[in-house]
Structures are given as structure tokens and as C-alpha cells.
C-alpha positions as CSV (number, residue, x, y, z in Angstrom):
1,M,179.4,80.4,142.2
2,R,180.7,79.7,138.7
3,P,182.4,76.3,138.3
4,A,184.4,75.6,135.1
5,V,185.3,71.9,134.8
6,S,186.7,70.1,131.8
7,Y,185.0,66.9,130.7
8,P,187.1,63.9,129.5
9,A,184.9,63.3,126.5
10,L,185.5,66.8,125.1
11,D,188.6,68.1,123.4
12,A,189.1,70.9,125.9
13,V,191.8,73.5,125.4
14,Q,192.9,72.8,129.0
15,P,191.7,69.3,130.0
16,D,193.0,69.7,133.6
17,T,190.7,72.6,134.4
18,D,188.7,72.3,137.7
19,L,188.0,75.9,138.9
20,V,185.2,77.6,140.8
21,F,184.9,81.4,140.7
22,I,183.3,82.9,143.7
23,R,182.1,86.2,142.4
24,E,180.8,89.1,144.4
25,N,177.6,89.9,142.5
26,T,176.0,93.0,144.1
27,E,178.6,95.8,143.8
28,G,181.5,97.1,141.8
29,V,180.9,98.9,138.5
30,Y,177.7,96.8,138.0
31,K,175.9,99.0,140.5
32,G,175.1,101.1,137.4
33,I,176.0,104.4,139.0
34,E,176.9,106.4,135.8
35,S,176.9,110.1,135.1
36,E,177.4,112.3,132.1
37,I,179.4,115.3,133.2
38,T,179.5,116.9,129.7
39,D,178.7,115.7,126.2
40,S,182.2,114.2,126.0
41,V,182.9,113.1,129.6
42,T,181.1,110.2,131.4
43,T,181.9,108.6,134.7
44,C,181.1,105.3,136.4
45,T,181.2,105.0,140.2
46,R,182.7,101.7,141.6
47,V,181.2,100.7,144.9
48,I,183.1,98.3,147.2
49,T,182.0,97.7,150.8
50,E,183.6,95.8,153.7
51,E,180.4,94.0,154.4
52,A,179.9,92.6,150.9
53,S,183.6,91.8,150.6
54,R,183.6,89.9,153.9
55,D,180.4,88.0,152.8
56,I,182.0,86.8,149.5
57,A,185.3,85.9,151.2
58,E,183.6,83.9,154.0
59,F,181.5,82.1,151.4
60,G,184.6,81.4,149.2
61,F,186.8,80.0,152.0
62,T,183.9,77.9,153.3
63,Y,183.2,76.5,149.9
64,A,186.8,75.6,149.4
65,R,187.0,73.7,152.7
66,Q,183.7,71.9,152.2
67,N,184.5,70.8,148.6
68,G,188.1,69.8,149.0
69,Y,189.8,72.6,147.2
70,D,193.3,73.3,148.6
71,D,194.1,76.3,146.4
72,V,192.3,79.6,147.2
73,T,193.2,82.7,145.2
74,I,192.0,86.3,145.9
75,A,191.8,88.2,142.6
76,H,192.2,92.0,142.7
77,K,193.6,95.1,141.0
78,A,194.6,96.9,144.2
79,N,197.8,98.2,142.6
80,V,195.7,100.6,140.5
81,M,192.3,100.8,142.3
82,R,193.9,101.3,145.7
83,Q,190.9,102.3,147.7
84,T,188.2,100.0,146.3
85,D,190.1,96.8,145.4
86,G,192.4,97.7,148.3
87,L,189.4,97.3,150.7
88,F,188.3,94.1,148.9
89,L,191.8,92.5,149.2
90,E,192.4,93.6,152.8
91,T,189.0,92.2,153.9
92,A,189.4,88.9,152.0
93,E,192.9,88.4,153.4
94,A,191.6,89.1,156.9
95,V,189.0,86.4,156.5
96,G,191.7,84.0,155.4
97,E,193.9,84.9,158.3
98,E,191.1,84.5,160.8
99,R,190.4,81.0,159.5
100,G,194.1,80.0,159.3
101,A,193.5,79.1,155.7
102,D,196.2,78.9,153.0
103,Y,195.6,81.4,150.1
104,D,197.3,83.4,147.4
105,T,196.5,86.7,145.9
106,A,196.8,87.6,142.2
107,L,196.4,90.7,140.1
108,M,193.4,90.0,137.9
109,D,195.2,90.7,134.6
110,A,198.2,88.5,135.4
111,L,195.7,85.9,136.7
112,A,194.0,85.8,133.3
113,M,197.2,84.9,131.6
114,H,198.1,82.2,134.2
115,L,194.7,80.7,134.0
116,V,195.0,80.2,130.3
117,M,198.5,78.6,130.6
118,H,198.2,76.7,133.9
119,P,194.6,76.4,135.1
120,E,195.5,73.3,137.1
121,D,197.3,75.5,139.5
122,Y,194.1,77.1,140.7
123,G,191.0,75.9,142.6
124,V,188.7,78.5,144.2
125,V,189.1,82.1,142.9
126,I,187.4,84.8,145.0
127,C,186.7,87.8,142.8
128,P,185.2,91.3,142.8
129,N,182.2,91.6,140.5
130,L,183.6,92.6,137.1
131,A,186.7,90.4,137.5
132,G,184.6,87.4,138.3
133,D,182.5,88.0,135.3
134,M,185.4,88.2,132.9
135,L,187.6,85.5,134.4
136,S,184.8,82.9,134.5
137,D,184.0,83.6,130.8
138,L,187.6,83.2,130.0
139,A,187.6,79.8,131.8
140,A,184.7,78.7,129.7
141,G,186.9,78.9,126.7
142,L,189.3,76.4,128.3
143,V,186.7,73.7,128.8
144,G,184.5,74.0,125.7
145,G,182.4,77.1,125.8
146,L,179.7,78.9,127.8
147,G,177.2,76.2,127.0
148,L,178.8,74.0,129.6
149,L,179.0,76.4,132.5
150,P,176.3,76.6,135.2
151,S,176.2,79.2,138.0
152,A,174.4,80.0,141.2
153,N,173.6,83.3,142.8
154,V,173.4,82.5,146.6
155,G,172.2,85.0,149.2
156,P,171.4,84.6,152.9
157,E,167.8,83.7,152.3
158,N,167.4,83.0,148.6
159,A,169.3,81.5,145.7
160,L,168.9,81.6,141.9
161,F,170.4,79.2,139.4
162,E,171.1,79.9,135.8
163,P,173.7,79.3,133.0
164,V,176.7,81.6,132.9
165,H,175.8,82.6,129.3
166,G,172.6,84.3,130.4
167,S,169.6,84.5,128.0
168,A,171.6,84.3,124.6
169,P,168.9,86.3,122.7
170,D,170.8,86.1,119.5
171,I,170.0,82.4,119.2
172,A,166.6,82.4,120.9
173,G,164.0,80.1,119.2
174,Q,166.5,78.4,116.9
175,G,166.8,75.2,118.9
176,V,170.6,75.2,118.8
177,A,171.5,76.3,122.4
178,N,173.5,73.8,124.4
179,P,171.2,72.8,127.3
180,S,174.0,71.4,129.4
181,A,174.7,74.6,131.3
182,M,171.0,75.0,132.3
183,I,170.7,71.3,133.3
184,L,173.9,71.5,135.3
185,S,172.5,74.7,137.0
186,A,169.6,72.5,138.0
187,A,172.0,70.0,139.5
188,M,173.5,72.9,141.6
189,L,170.0,73.7,142.7
190,L,169.5,70.1,143.9
191,D,172.8,70.3,145.8
192,H,171.8,73.6,147.4
193,L,168.5,72.0,148.6
194,G,170.4,69.0,150.1
195,Y,169.6,66.5,147.3
196,D,173.2,65.6,146.7
197,E,172.5,62.1,145.3
198,E,170.0,63.5,142.8
199,G,172.4,66.3,141.8
200,D,175.1,63.7,141.1
201,R,172.7,61.7,139.0
202,V,171.9,64.7,136.8
203,R,175.6,65.5,136.4
204,A,176.4,61.9,135.5
205,A,173.6,61.9,132.8
206,V,175.0,65.1,131.3
207,E,178.6,63.7,131.2
208,T,177.4,60.5,129.6
209,V,175.6,62.5,126.8
210,L,178.6,64.7,126.3
211,E,180.7,61.5,125.7
212,S,178.3,59.5,123.6
213,G,176.3,62.3,121.9
214,P,174.2,63.8,120.6
215,R,175.9,67.2,120.6
216,T,174.8,70.7,119.8
217,P,176.6,72.8,117.1
218,D,178.8,74.6,119.7
219,L,180.5,71.3,120.4
220,G,180.8,70.3,116.8
221,G,177.5,68.4,116.4
222,D,174.3,69.0,114.6
223,A,171.7,68.0,117.3
224,S,169.0,70.4,118.5
225,T,168.5,71.6,122.1
226,R,165.6,69.2,122.4
227,D,167.6,66.2,121.0
228,V,170.3,66.7,123.7
229,T,167.7,67.3,126.5
230,D,165.9,64.2,125.5
231,A,169.1,62.2,125.6
232,V,169.9,63.5,129.1
233,L,166.4,62.6,130.2
234,G,166.9,59.1,128.7
235,E,170.0,58.6,130.8
236,L,168.2,59.7,133.9
């Protein structure tokens, strides 16, 4: 789950953005099945299964219903990857039909353009692995950067919560990272565990600090990671 939401206090490129990318996160080219055929030819095997495609589609349609999103879009590239994305699209559409849900489908490259121009037309976007990675990072640029985007990896028994940007080793130890994405990931953890009120309090504290400051350099400020974290704790 990768939400991308614009905050009123920030000068976002697209202030009407309110998206959630539901990204399949176990398959596709990220399986890491690569081969070197010769010194000048390499291959990467893309894996798509009906089981994983159904799992992510079920999760996406359920999430949309439970969180009040009317627009569900299935992203794919089945016009080129006819077998793999064809299976993903066919399976996700079947889930939508079984549920009687309204949904659209979109070629992932065309969707990237439309997301930049009219993100308000989209709500929940169900994606294969690579597409979900790329499109959610693109959406980060619409709302103020990767430092604002939390994420959750949810399985049948376990879940893991982390910022979309990952570990950001290039700025490790410098004290300039925006802690908002990590704190918002903790709010998603609270939601997952059933602590909805507490999760809302954490989000409200982050939003207040985004409005009043301090801000880290990625948002035009000069505050440190600790400064912003302390300000959020102060609001709590």
C-alpha cells in the first residue's frame, strides 16, 4: 500500500492528489531471475502468477471499498507483455466483475502521463510490481517528494511498514532526511493493528508540523531530522 496525498500547507505540484497504489510486491521482474547467455546478451525472467494477481486485486478492491474510494484503476502493459500482464489484467478484472465493482484499466505508460496531468481522476491503482514502484515514485513528485510517502507491505500473517524512499544511504547520518514518511508509516502500522484514533493523531501531528514548521531541506527548510521529529512529538 503506497498512499500519495497532497497536504494543504505545501505548495504541491498537484494539490488535488489523493491516490493509493496497491502494488504486487513478490513477483514480476523483481524476482531477480537473471541470466547471462553470452558476454553481450543478458535476460530477465518476469514471473506473474494467477494466485498473486488475485491476492493483490482482492486486497485493492477491498481497500477501495473500506476507505471510500470510488475510482479503481488496474494498471498493465498487456498490449506488449501479452502473457504476463495479460494474466494479471485478466485476473484483476475477474475479481472486479465478481464483486460487481466499478473499475477502469489503463496502460501503465499512458497512466503515468494522465497521473501527472489529472491525478484527481484516480483513487486506488492496482499495479504489477515494477509499475507500482515507478508510478508511486512519480506520484511522490506531485505532492512534495519521497520524504512524505509512507508504505505498508501486507501479507496474510505479517506486515512491514517503511517509507517509500527506502534507506536513502546517500544521506545517512547527515540529519537532513525528512522523517514524515517514517512517522506516517508508523501511523499506518497503528491503523493495521486497529488503533485508528491513535493513527489519526499521529497524522494530525505531522500535518500541523508541515504547516507551521520546522521543515527539512527537501521542503525548503533548514531544520534537521531531529528538529522535525521533536516538533511532531511536541504536537502529540
